[in-house]
N, C-alpha and C positions, 0 to 999 in steps of 0.2 A: 584465756583470756585473752583472748585475738581480738584484735577492733577491731568495731566496728564503725560505721556511715549512720548516722540518726536516721530514722524512720519521716519522717515528715519531710520529706523535698517531695517535689513536683513529680507527676508522672510524665509531662510531657515528654515527646523524644525526640533529643536534637540532632542525630543521628546528618538529615539530610542539611541539615544548616553549617552544625559542627563541619560535613568534607562543602561544604558550601568554601565555610569561612578557611580550612588549609590549603581550598585551591586560591583562593586569593591571597590569603598571607604568604606562599610559593611561587604567584606570577611575578616574572621579573627579578624572581632573585640572582638570580647565576651572574655570575663574572665572567666575563668573558680571560683566559689566563694572558691571552696579546694586553691585557688593557696594564694587567701586574706588571706585564715585561715593559709596555707604555709609559710607565710611570715609577717604576725602578722600587717596584713593592717588596719591602722583604717578608716575604709569607711566612707565617710561624717566623718571626723574628729569626730565619737562616736565608746568610747567602750564598750568591746559585749553587756558588761549588761546597752546598751543605751544611758549611758552619757553622758557629753562630753569633747572630751580630750582638758587638759586642755595646753591654746598655747596663755596665756598671764597674765598682769594678771591688772583693772583700778579699779578704784572706781567710777566710774558713778553713775551705776545700778546693784542692783543684783534679779535673777532671783531664788526662791526657791521654791521645787515640794516634793522633797524628802530629808530625812537624812539614810550617811550612820551609819546603824550600825553589829556588827561585819563585815564586809564587806559584807552585803547584802542592799538594797535600800528598804525601808522603808517608802511607801508613806503619807505623809502631806498633808494637807491646802496650797493651793500654798500664796505665799508670795511676790509682785509684792514694792522692795525699791529702788527709787529716791535719792539717795546718803546718803539712807542712812535714810531717809523717807518712812514711809509704803504710800503706790497711797490711802490707805483710808483714812488715816487723811487728808491727803493732799489734798482728796475729799471731805471731810467731815470739813475740814478747811473753805472750801473758800464756800462750801450750809450756812458753820453758819451765814454766815456775807452777804452772801448773792451775791456776785461776778461773776467778770469769774475769774479761774485760770488760763490760760495755758499760759500769760502771766508772770507769776511766776513764775510755772509747766518753762517754756524757762530759766528761770533768774537762778532757783534751779539744775540747769542743767551741767549749761555753769558756773554758779561761784562755785559750793556743800558749797552755803551758800541761804536761807530763805531770800529774799529784804525784807523790815525793808518801811512806806507805804514812805518815801519819796525816795528813791531807785524804788520804781516798781514805782511809779507817774512817775519817770525822766525816767525807760528804756520803761517804755508803753508807752510813745508820745515821744522816740529815734525812735524806730518802725513805732508808729503814719510819721512819720517829712521823712519814706527811705521808707512807703509803694509804690506810685507811677514808676514805668517803667520806663525808659528816654527814654529822645522825640526820637519819631517813632520805636521804640522797636517792641510794639502793634502790628504796620501794617505791619513791615517791615519781624520781627522772629514769630510773632504767625498769622496772617488773613494773609495772602499771603501765610503761606504757611499751611493750616491744617490739622490736623490730622485726622484718625479715628481711634484712641487710641492715650488719652490725654499723659502717663504715656511717647511715647516715645517722646510726640509736647513739656513735661513740659522736662525730659533728656535733648533736643536741645535746647529746649530755654535756659538751665541753664549754658551750655556749650556755645551760643552766650550772658550767658552776662560776658566769658570773654575777649568780646573787644570792652565789655565801661565800662571795669576795669583802670586803668592809670596805674595802680602798679600788675596785674594778679600773674606775678610767687612768690613776696615778702613774704619766708615763714618764717616773724616773727611771732610769738604769735601777734600783738596789729597789726597787719594788715588781720592774716586768723580769731582772729577776728572778725573782719574788716568786712569781709566774708560773715561772716558764719551768721555772723545779721543781712548783705544788703537780703541774700538771704531768711533768716527767712519769714524775713519781706515784700520784694516780693512775696516767690512764691502760696502765695496764690491767689496772683492779677491776674501770670503765670498761675492755673490752672484756675481760672474763664474763663477768657480769651478766653484757649482754650479751655473749652468745646463750652463759647460761635462760638468760632470758628466754630468747629463740628456739632453742633447745628445746625447750619445758611449752610454750604457749604455741610454735608452730608446726613441734618437730614432733609432741606427744612424748619426749620422753621425760623423766626426771629432774627434779630441779634440786639442782647445787649450790649453795652458796658459802664458798670458801671463807674463810679469812684470809687478808696477804699475814706469811708470818716477816718478821722482823728479822731472823739470822737468813733470808733466803736472799739468793739474789734476785735480779730480775727476770733471768729465765726462769730461775726455780719457782717464784711461785706463779710466772705464769703459768706452768705445763702445775704445779698445783695445785692454782683455780680451774683450770676449764678441766678437770677429771676429776673422776662421781671420788672413786678415791683419794683422789689430790696424792698418788704417787708416780714417782717416775724413777730412772736411771741418773748416776749421773753421768751415759754418753750423752744424753739424752741431753740434758739441759747443756753440757758442752756446745753443741754442735746445735742448739736457738741460742747459745750465746754467740753463738759466733755468727749466725745470721744475724742478727741483730744487731752483730760488732760494720757488720757489712751494709745496713740498709741505714744505713743512721745520719750518712750523708755521702751530696754528689753532688758540689757545686751548688753556685746561684742560681746557673740557667736552663734547672728543672723544673720542670714547669710548677709542680705543689712548694719548694724553697723560692722562684718565682715571685709568683702567687700572696707566699708571704709578705716579702719583700712591697710588695706592689700595695698589698692592703694593710701593712702596716707604716704605708708612706701618706697614709692617708692620714693617718693621727692618731686612728681608730688602740680599743682595748685588747690585750692578748686572748681573752676569747675565743671576740669574733676571727682572729686576726690566723691564728690555733683551727679554729673549729674549716674557714675558709682552706688550708693547703687540705687539712683533710678530705672537703672536697673534690680540690683536686686529683687527691692520689689515686680518689676510688675507680676514676674512670683507666677502661682496657687500654687506655691507648700510656697509662702511666703504671701507675702500681697497678691496677686490674688484671694487667700483662699476665700476672702468673695464674688466675686465674678463666682465663681465654688457652695458656698453653697448657693446663689441666682437659682444659676442654677440647681441644685440637688432638690431646693423647689421646682421651678416651674414642675422637671419631677415629680417626687412624685404627686405635684398636680393632673396631667393631670393622673398618675394610680392609683390612691390611691380614690373608689370616694368617700372614709369621715376619712378622715386625725385627726381626734377624733377617730374614732375607734380604743383601741390597738393591738387587734389584728391583723388587718389589716394593720399596721404599722412595724408591730411584718415582718408580713411576704414578703411585700417590702424591709425594708432595712435587709431578710436574702438575696434576691435578688440582691442586692447593694453590697453585700459582696461577692456573691457567682460571684460577675462579672458578670452577665448578665442581669443587669438594669441600666438605668444611661449611664453613664463614661465605662462603661465597666473596672474600671480601680480593683476593692474590696475597692474604699474608700469611707466611709461617712464624706463629711467634713464639718469642724468642729466640728470632734469629736477626742482627742485625743492632746497631746503635748509632741514637745518633755525635757523637761526641768514639768509642770505639771501634778501633777498626780489623786488628789483628786479635786481638784480645781481650777482653773483659776481668780484669783480674778477680769480680766480686763473684763470676761462674769459672773459674781457673780453681780455687780457693770453695768451694762450693761442689765444684765437681771432686775434687779430692774424698772429698767427707763422703760424695754418694758412689760412692767407688767403695769406698771402707764400710761404707754400708748393706750397700747392692751382693757382699761379697759374705755377709754375715749375715744378710737375711734372705741370702737364699734370692735374693732376682735381679740374677745378672743377664736371663733373654731381657726383660721391659725394659736395664739400665745401657741395652745394649740399643735398644728402639734410641734411648735420648742422642743415643751418643751416633747411629748413623741419620740423626735429624739437621746434627749438627754436622756433620761430616758430609753428607750429600745435598745439601735446599744453598751451596753456594755453588754447584755446578747444575743443580733442577735450573738455579737461577738463570746463569748463561745461557742456557737451551729452551726458555721458555723467554729473554727477553732480550736477548743476543746480544748480552751486552756482560763483561764479567766486575764484579765485586764482591773488593777485601772486606767478607763479612766474620761475627765470629759470633759464638751461643754472646747469648747474657743474661745477668743473673736466674731471670724468669724462667728460662729454661731448666735450671739446674734446683731452681730455690722449690717450688713446687712439687718435687722427684722429694727430695730428704724432707719438707715436712709429712710427706703424703708414706713416711716409712718411721716419722715419730708416729705413725695415729694423730699429729694434726689433725683434726676437721676443714674441709675446705674454705666453709666457711668464718675459717681464723684467718687467712693465708695473707690478705690485705690488711685485716687489721693488725696481722705480728708490722706488715711494715708500715704501717703509720706509728705505729709504740715505737719501735727504731727511731721513721724518720724524725721524732717531736725534740728529740738532739740536736739535729743539726737543723730545723725550722728555729731554737730559740735565736740559736748563734743567728744567723742571720739576721730574723728579725733583731734583734740585737744591734748588730752592724748599722741593719739601716737606719734605724734610731739616732744612732749617735755619729755616720758616718754620713749617711744617707741628705737626713734633712732637707728635700724637699720632692715634694708630687711626681708619680710617676703616672706620667699625661702624652706618652707619643703621640702623633697622627692619624688622621681617615678621610680620605679622598672623597669625595661628593663625586660619584661618577653620573647619580640618579636626572641630573636633568630639574626643567621645573612645571608644575601645572596649576593655573588658576583655579583658586578656590568661587567651590559652586555653591547656590547657596542650597539649600537641603528638598525644598519641595519643586527644583532646578536638574536635582540627581537626575 
């Protein structure tokens, strides 16, 4: 049941009209970089040295990738802190105890403190009790209107959840927290069912709908619901749990978290705010970058006969940077970051797991391809751009490789990012409602000049 358009449409050929309309729309839309410099515009809310413009305060998360010393940006090893706790320590604590950690991470981000065992058990049970979708939701909102893109499907599903809420517009913190926990619990189910619908109606596979299990963690439930037989190993669930922890929060300045703060500042409801963050995350310059990495890897494999050969890899990376190969943007996806300079802690932790998995699964040669990208891109950048730059692998370089070794379909890479990040979004939304209390409204200077209105018969 793939959606289709009604046959009751005009047969008029509008191609020439639309082409002309597009030309007129694009005319005089370019704005000279000199004008941005003249008016000291912070394009992309970035300062001239690449640092972010300070637009708010937060207690939720912190991203450190450099220090400023005598007005100079000095690279340092990256650090990611959730409510002041280093993500390395958070992951190490869960690993030491041999337990899943994403639920603890959600509690920490929302409340600002680590739960004790009793609090964690109750919190985990609360999420388990609220995972199931409302009666009829899966059929009416997901299966009857499948989408070829799961991100669009879950954004629509989140918006649809508004209609199932008896108190959707109440902005009291207790109500927003209730709604946030409901979405945190149910988004993995929405993602899993949206994937099954896409796989069935678009790819021709059998349809499998597994109910979420109350005794399973978020990571375990995802693997249970996306697989036909519902089976997975403990190692697979542990690695997915790690990925969920690492993607849960990244400071208030990343595009989707800033989006939810901007939208929340208008006073809109939780479902609209979270949906807007999902839409932001979909973009290939943000959460969708993990898909661009995998597409780029496919392209490299198709054009480099030995990806373990550093000379051949270097030559092809230079072609990509010269806009002669892959998507002709000049970007090597998975390399570089807006904040991190010497290292991205998320990439460091995922690379450790990638090393372990590659050895177990006999994929050392493919892992070497990723290592070569990380090692050689800065050198290629210096050669092609004529300047050196401290550049590290970001989380997207290794996340897709890890997911692929877990046999997770590519359709789910970015949606899994959303499943994780909804915890951070909820924390930022609540903080904005409590502490922000002012609609975010930056300024744009009009440089378009003036023109006189002309009557229709004089145009």
